[in-house]
C-alpha positions as CSV (number, residue, x, y, z in Angstrom):
1,X,229.1,122.1,172.0
2,X,226.3,120.5,169.8
3,X,224.4,117.6,171.3
4,X,222.6,114.7,169.6
5,X,220.3,112.3,171.4
6,X,219.2,109.0,170.0
7,X,215.8,108.1,171.6
8,X,213.3,105.2,171.6
9,X,215.9,102.6,170.5
10,X,217.0,99.3,172.2
11,X,220.7,99.7,173.2
12,X,223.3,96.9,172.8
13,X,226.3,98.4,174.6
14,X,228.9,96.0,173.2
15,X,230.0,94.5,176.5
16,X,227.9,91.3,176.2
17,X,225.1,92.6,178.4
18,X,221.5,92.2,177.3
19,X,219.8,94.9,175.2
20,X,217.9,97.5,177.1
21,X,215.5,100.4,176.1
22,X,217.2,103.8,176.5
23,X,218.6,106.9,175.0
24,X,222.2,107.7,174.0
25,X,223.4,111.3,174.4
26,X,226.3,112.5,172.2
27,X,228.2,115.7,172.7
28,X,231.0,116.5,170.2
29,X,233.0,113.3,169.5
30,X,232.0,111.4,172.7
31,X,229.1,109.6,174.3
32,X,228.3,111.5,177.5
33,X,225.3,109.6,178.9
34,X,223.2,106.5,178.3
35,X,219.7,105.6,179.6
36,X,217.7,107.9,181.9
37,X,220.8,110.1,182.5
38,X,220.9,110.8,178.8
39,X,217.3,112.1,178.8
40,X,218.0,114.2,181.9
41,X,221.2,115.8,180.5
42,X,220.0,116.5,177.0
43,X,219.9,120.2,176.2
44,X,216.6,121.6,175.0
45,X,218.1,122.3,171.6
46,X,219.8,118.9,171.3
47,X,219.2,117.3,167.9
48,X,216.8,114.4,168.3
49,X,217.1,111.1,166.4
50,X,214.2,108.7,166.7
51,X,215.4,105.1,166.7
52,X,212.0,103.5,167.2
53,X,212.1,99.8,166.2
54,X,215.9,99.9,165.9
55,X,218.9,98.6,167.7
56,X,221.5,101.3,168.7
57,X,224.9,99.7,169.0
58,X,228.6,100.3,168.5
59,X,229.8,100.3,165.0
60,X,231.4,97.0,163.7
61,X,235.1,96.7,163.7
62,X,236.7,94.4,161.0
63,X,240.2,93.5,162.0
64,X,241.1,91.7,158.7
65,X,240.1,93.6,155.6
66,X,242.2,94.1,152.5
67,X,240.9,97.3,150.9
68,X,243.5,97.4,148.2
69,X,242.7,94.0,146.7
70,X,239.3,95.0,145.2
71,X,237.5,91.6,145.4
72,X,240.4,89.9,143.6
73,X,239.8,86.4,142.1
74,X,243.4,85.3,142.6
75,X,246.8,86.3,144.0
76,X,248.0,86.6,140.4
77,X,245.5,89.4,139.8
78,X,246.7,91.3,142.9
79,X,250.4,90.8,142.0
80,X,250.2,91.7,138.3
81,X,247.0,93.7,137.5
82,X,247.0,96.4,140.1
83,X,248.4,100.0,139.7
84,X,249.4,102.2,142.6
85,X,247.4,105.4,142.4
86,X,244.4,103.6,140.9
87,X,244.2,101.0,143.5
88,X,244.1,103.7,146.2
89,X,241.3,105.5,144.4
90,X,239.4,102.2,144.0
91,X,239.9,101.5,147.7
92,X,238.4,104.8,148.7
93,X,235.3,103.8,146.6
94,X,235.1,100.5,148.4
95,X,235.6,102.1,151.8
96,X,232.1,103.6,151.4
97,X,230.7,100.1,151.1
98,X,232.1,99.4,154.6
99,X,230.4,102.4,156.0
100,X,227.0,101.3,154.5
101,X,227.6,97.9,156.2
102,X,227.9,99.5,159.6
103,X,231.7,99.2,159.8
104,X,233.2,102.1,161.7
105,X,236.7,100.7,162.2
106,X,239.0,98.3,160.3
107,X,242.5,96.9,160.3
108,X,244.1,96.5,156.9
109,X,246.9,94.0,157.5
110,X,248.9,94.4,154.3
111,X,248.4,96.2,151.0
112,X,249.8,96.5,147.5
113,X,252.2,99.5,147.2
114,X,251.7,100.2,151.0
115,X,249.0,102.6,149.8
116,X,246.4,101.9,152.4
117,X,248.6,104.0,154.7
118,X,247.8,106.8,152.2
119,X,244.1,106.1,152.3
120,X,244.1,106.0,156.1
121,X,245.8,109.4,156.2
122,X,243.2,110.7,153.6
123,X,240.3,109.5,155.7
124,X,241.8,111.0,158.9
125,X,242.3,114.3,157.1
126,X,238.7,114.4,155.9
127,X,239.6,114.2,152.2
128,X,237.5,111.0,151.7
129,X,235.0,109.2,153.9
130,X,235.6,105.8,155.3
131,X,235.9,103.9,158.6
132,X,238.7,104.4,161.0
133,X,241.7,102.6,159.7
134,X,244.7,101.0,161.2
135,X,247.3,99.6,158.7
136,X,250.1,97.3,158.2
137,X,252.5,97.7,155.3
138,X,253.9,94.8,153.3
139,X,253.7,91.4,154.8
140,X,257.1,90.1,155.8
141,X,258.0,86.7,154.5
142,X,261.1,84.5,154.3
143,X,262.6,83.3,151.0
144,X,260.3,80.3,151.2
145,X,257.4,82.6,150.5
146,X,253.9,83.2,151.6
147,X,250.7,81.5,150.4
148,X,251.3,81.9,146.7
149,X,254.3,79.6,146.1
150,X,256.5,80.5,143.2
151,X,254.4,83.4,142.2
152,X,256.4,85.4,144.8
153,X,259.8,86.7,143.8
154,X,262.8,85.8,146.0
155,X,263.7,89.4,146.4
156,X,261.8,92.7,146.2
157,X,258.1,93.4,146.5
158,X,255.5,91.0,145.0
159,X,252.0,92.4,145.5
160,X,251.6,92.7,149.3
161,X,254.7,90.6,150.2
162,X,258.2,91.7,151.1
163,X,260.9,88.9,151.5
164,X,263.6,89.5,154.1
165,X,266.5,87.1,153.8
166,X,268.9,88.1,156.6
167,X,268.8,89.6,160.1
168,X,270.0,92.9,158.7
169,X,267.2,92.9,156.1
170,X,264.7,92.1,158.9
171,X,265.8,95.1,161.0
172,X,266.0,97.4,158.0
173,X,262.6,96.6,156.6
174,X,260.8,96.8,160.0
175,X,262.3,100.2,160.6
176,X,261.5,101.4,157.1
177,X,257.8,100.3,157.4
178,X,257.4,102.1,160.8
179,X,259.0,105.3,159.3
180,X,256.6,105.0,156.4
181,X,253.6,105.0,158.7
182,X,252.7,101.4,159.5
183,X,250.6,101.0,162.6
184,X,251.4,97.3,162.7
185,X,254.1,95.0,161.4
186,X,252.6,92.0,159.6
187,X,254.4,88.7,159.3
188,X,253.4,85.6,157.3
189,X,254.6,83.1,159.9
190,X,253.4,80.3,157.7
191,X,253.7,79.7,154.0
192,X,253.1,77.0,151.3
193,X,256.0,75.2,149.7
194,X,254.7,74.1,146.3
195,X,256.5,70.7,146.3
196,X,255.2,70.1,149.8
197,X,251.7,71.6,149.4
198,X,250.1,68.4,150.6
199,X,251.4,69.4,154.1
200,X,249.4,72.7,154.0
201,X,251.0,75.8,155.4
202,X,254.2,75.3,157.3
203,X,256.1,77.5,159.8
204,X,258.8,79.2,157.7
205,X,260.6,81.3,160.3
206,X,263.0,80.4,163.2
207,X,262.1,81.5,166.7
208,X,265.1,83.8,166.8
209,X,264.0,85.5,163.6
210,X,260.5,86.1,164.9
211,X,262.0,87.5,168.2
212,X,264.1,89.9,166.2
213,X,261.1,91.2,164.4
214,X,259.2,91.7,167.7
215,X,262.2,93.3,169.5
216,X,262.8,95.7,166.6
217,X,259.2,96.7,166.3
218,X,258.6,97.0,170.0
219,X,261.6,99.2,170.5
220,X,259.7,101.7,168.2
221,X,256.4,101.2,170.0
222,X,254.8,99.3,167.2
223,X,252.9,96.0,167.7
224,X,253.4,92.8,165.5
225,X,250.7,90.6,164.0
226,X,251.1,87.2,162.4
227,X,249.4,85.1,159.9
228,X,249.6,81.6,161.6
229,X,248.1,78.4,160.5
230,X,249.3,75.3,162.3
231,X,250.4,74.6,165.9
232,X,254.1,75.3,165.7
233,X,253.7,78.7,163.9
234,X,251.2,79.9,166.5
235,X,253.3,78.6,169.4
236,X,256.5,80.3,168.1
237,X,254.7,83.6,167.4
238,X,253.4,83.7,171.0
239,X,256.8,82.8,172.5
240,X,258.5,85.4,170.3
241,X,256.3,88.2,171.6
242,X,253.7,88.7,168.9
243,X,250.8,91.0,169.9
244,X,248.0,89.6,167.7
245,X,247.4,86.3,165.8
246,X,245.4,85.9,162.6
247,X,243.8,82.5,162.1
248,X,245.4,80.5,164.9
249,X,243.9,77.4,163.4
250,X,245.2,73.9,164.0
251,X,246.6,74.6,167.4
252,X,247.8,71.8,169.7
253,X,247.9,71.8,173.5
254,X,251.3,73.5,173.6
255,X,250.3,76.3,171.3
256,X,247.0,76.8,173.1
257,X,248.8,77.0,176.4
258,X,251.1,79.8,175.1
259,X,248.1,81.7,173.7
260,X,246.1,81.4,176.9
261,X,249.0,82.2,179.2
262,X,249.5,85.5,177.4
263,X,245.8,86.2,176.6
264,X,247.0,86.8,173.1
265,X,244.2,88.1,170.8
266,X,243.2,85.9,167.9
267,X,241.1,86.9,164.8
268,X,240.3,83.5,163.2
269,X,239.1,85.3,160.0
270,X,237.0,82.3,159.0
271,X,234.3,84.1,156.9
272,X,236.2,83.2,153.7
273,X,236.0,79.5,154.7
274,X,232.4,79.7,155.9
275,X,231.3,81.2,152.6
276,X,233.1,78.5,150.7
277,X,231.4,75.8,152.8
278,X,227.9,77.3,152.6
279,X,227.9,78.7,149.0
280,X,230.7,76.9,147.2
281,X,228.3,74.5,145.5
282,X,226.5,77.5,144.0
283,X,229.8,78.7,142.6
284,X,230.7,75.3,141.1
285,X,233.5,74.7,143.6
286,X,234.9,71.2,143.9
287,X,233.9,69.1,146.8
288,X,237.6,68.5,147.6
289,X,238.2,72.3,148.1
290,X,235.0,72.7,150.1
291,X,236.0,69.9,152.5
292,X,239.5,71.5,152.9
293,X,238.0,74.8,153.9
294,X,235.5,73.2,156.2
295,X,238.2,71.2,158.0
296,X,240.0,74.4,158.9
297,X,236.9,75.5,160.8
298,X,235.9,72.2,162.4
299,X,239.4,71.2,163.4
300,X,239.7,74.4,165.4
301,X,236.4,74.3,167.2
302,X,237.8,72.8,170.4
303,X,240.9,75.0,170.6
304,X,239.2,78.3,169.7
305,X,236.3,77.6,172.1
306,X,238.7,76.8,174.9
307,X,240.7,79.9,174.2
308,X,237.5,82.0,174.4
309,X,236.4,80.4,177.6
310,X,239.9,81.0,179.1
311,X,239.6,84.7,178.4
312,X,241.5,85.0,175.2
313,X,240.0,87.9,173.1
314,X,238.5,86.5,169.9
315,X,238.2,89.3,167.3
316,X,236.2,89.5,164.1
317,X,237.8,89.7,160.7
318,X,236.1,89.2,157.3
319,X,239.1,88.7,155.0
320,X,237.2,91.0,152.6
321,X,239.2,91.9,149.5
322,X,238.7,88.6,147.6
323,X,235.9,87.6,145.3
324,X,234.5,85.1,147.8
325,X,234.2,87.9,150.4
326,X,233.3,91.1,148.5
327,X,233.2,94.4,150.3
328,X,230.0,95.5,152.0
329,X,228.3,92.1,152.1
330,X,229.9,89.9,154.7
331,X,231.4,92.0,157.5
332,X,228.9,90.7,160.0
333,X,229.4,87.0,159.0
334,X,232.2,86.2,161.4
335,X,229.7,86.7,164.2
336,X,227.6,83.9,162.7
337,X,230.7,81.7,162.6
338,X,231.4,82.3,166.2
339,X,227.8,81.4,167.2
340,X,227.5,78.4,165.0
341,X,230.9,76.8,165.6
342,X,232.4,78.2,168.8
343,X,229.2,78.2,171.0
344,X,229.0,81.9,171.6
345,X,225.8,83.7,172.2
346,X,224.9,86.4,169.7
347,X,225.6,89.1,172.4
348,X,229.1,87.5,173.0
349,X,229.7,87.5,169.2
350,X,228.7,91.2,169.0
351,X,231.1,92.0,171.8
352,X,233.8,90.3,169.8
353,X,233.0,92.5,166.8
354,X,232.9,95.8,168.8
355,X,234.5,96.1,172.2
356,X,237.1,93.4,171.7
357,X,237.9,94.2,168.1
358,X,238.8,97.8,169.1
359,X,242.2,96.2,169.9
360,X,242.8,95.7,166.2
361,X,242.6,99.5,165.5
362,X,244.6,100.3,168.6
363,X,241.6,101.9,170.3
364,X,240.8,99.4,173.1
365,X,238.9,101.2,175.8
366,X,238.2,104.2,173.5
367,X,235.6,102.8,171.0
368,X,233.4,99.8,170.6
369,X,231.2,100.4,173.6
370,X,228.0,102.5,174.1
371,X,229.0,104.1,177.4
372,X,230.0,107.5,178.7
373,X,233.5,108.6,177.7
374,X,233.7,106.4,174.6
375,X,234.0,107.7,171.1
376,X,230.6,108.1,169.5
377,X,231.1,105.4,166.8
378,X,227.4,104.3,166.7
379,X,225.1,102.6,164.3
380,X,221.3,102.3,164.2
381,X,219.9,99.0,162.7
382,X,216.3,98.1,162.0
383,X,215.1,95.2,164.2
384,X,216.6,93.2,167.1
385,X,220.1,92.4,166.0
386,X,220.8,90.0,168.9
387,X,217.9,87.8,167.7
388,X,219.0,87.9,164.0
389,X,222.6,88.8,163.2
390,X,221.9,88.7,159.5
391,X,220.1,92.0,159.8
392,X,223.6,93.5,159.7
393,X,224.1,91.9,156.3
394,X,221.6,94.2,154.5
395,X,222.8,97.8,154.2
396,X,219.1,98.9,153.9
397,X,218.7,97.9,157.5
398,X,221.4,100.2,158.7
399,X,219.8,103.6,159.0
400,X,222.6,105.6,160.6
401,X,226.4,105.4,161.0
402,X,228.3,107.8,163.2
403,X,232.0,108.1,163.7
404,X,233.1,110.6,166.4
405,X,229.4,111.7,166.4
406,X,229.4,112.7,162.8
407,X,226.9,111.0,160.6
408,X,228.3,109.4,157.5
409,X,226.8,109.5,154.0
410,X,225.1,106.1,153.4
411,X,224.1,106.8,149.8
412,X,225.1,103.8,147.6
413,X,228.3,104.6,145.6
414,X,227.7,105.1,141.9
415,X,227.8,101.9,139.8
416,X,231.3,101.4,138.5
417,X,232.4,100.4,135.0
418,X,235.1,97.9,134.1
419,X,238.7,99.2,134.4
420,X,241.0,98.2,131.5
421,X,243.6,95.7,132.5
422,X,242.3,95.5,136.1
423,X,241.1,91.9,136.1
424,X,242.9,88.7,135.2
425,X,241.5,87.4,131.9
426,X,240.1,83.8,132.1
427,X,239.2,81.4,129.3
428,X,237.2,79.3,131.7
429,X,237.9,76.9,134.6
430,X,238.9,73.9,132.5
431,X,241.2,72.8,129.7
432,X,239.2,71.9,126.6
433,X,240.4,68.3,126.2
434,X,238.4,66.0,123.9
435,X,237.0,64.4,127.1
436,X,235.6,67.7,128.2
437,X,234.3,68.6,124.7
438,X,232.7,65.3,123.9
439,X,232.7,63.1,127.0
440,X,230.2,63.0,129.9
441,X,229.9,66.2,132.0
442,X,232.6,66.3,134.7
443,X,233.3,68.2,137.8
444,X,235.6,71.1,138.5
445,X,239.4,70.9,137.9
446,X,241.5,69.4,140.7
447,X,242.5,71.6,143.6
448,X,245.8,73.5,143.5
449,X,246.6,74.3,147.1
450,X,249.5,76.8,146.4
451,X,247.1,79.3,144.9
452,X,245.0,79.6,148.0
453,X,245.1,82.6,150.4
């Protein structure tokens, strides 16, 4: 079996331990030795890869990436401008951007037309190149809706949402999604009611309904993940038997206790919010909206930090798929958020993005670590990553990406042209009143909460 040995690099193994100089020996799809043992076991004809001046580390795993959304500017664009076959083709184009960013695994929680299941299968079959993928199908919601208010129909599919309005519909849809190929069942445990949008997201399921989803999915060996903002939603999801929580912001003591008792993994997915806080002014975003997004981060510093210290796995997720988090640019950013707000060291944050996030692609203990027996999902990055996480934000710094020991093509994808009818047309961010036309220069339009993701 063909061997490859990566030499002269500094290894970050993904377990939180300090970097160390050493070689990594790969045979077939697996890492078989690290350090002096790798040098000793390497065959004379092993392919040699010189990683001088580089960090050798596990590939990043993004547990919250919407490849079907194509950097959408709004939910309305996703709901009404996308087409099934074309969105899958565009997603395969965007998957190459993830590879160039050092992402070797990703979880796509929900997609338009359920077609990321098809892309996952195409990647696994070697038809197109992309990271390892684990997929949800449509996000389950109640008749109250998800995070787009009245844009969502009361029945039938709207974009990536599927309302279920009775116990029979819950069971039928969960079983249908699993038959179709879903790796996970995704539930929007919270939603925004337009008339009550000032309250933010609210829990829109009963505990019994959430238990029914978990019981049905678990009977078919399929885990359940939930979009939860607010204490009661997170508490109910934990008690109901959810396997994975997205966001988990706004927890109170009772919700945190349920999470900690179960060591229930959380992916805060706060890159979207962090980008808004740091770069919103450059985009002309209103101060009101920036403060709203910043509060979601700062109000959760204590609870997420306590959860981490109590042994709850904190996973990384970029929320890529929206215009504020375009593919290929920000997949490392959640690590910065963890360091800045949750008191993690860079090595702890890297562990969250590698070893711990393997849970999101259902490969915990199989990938995400540079150690014998693990899959050879390896990247080489110029410089000392643990001293500067932003090195991972520049694809030019990422010199090699391997999945199962196979090097991936890091050539930039060809520049794309506009697709007719793909984007939602806009006449600008304001209404042209006489005050706007002839009065003093004003700020952005007021915030409309029901159009937020």
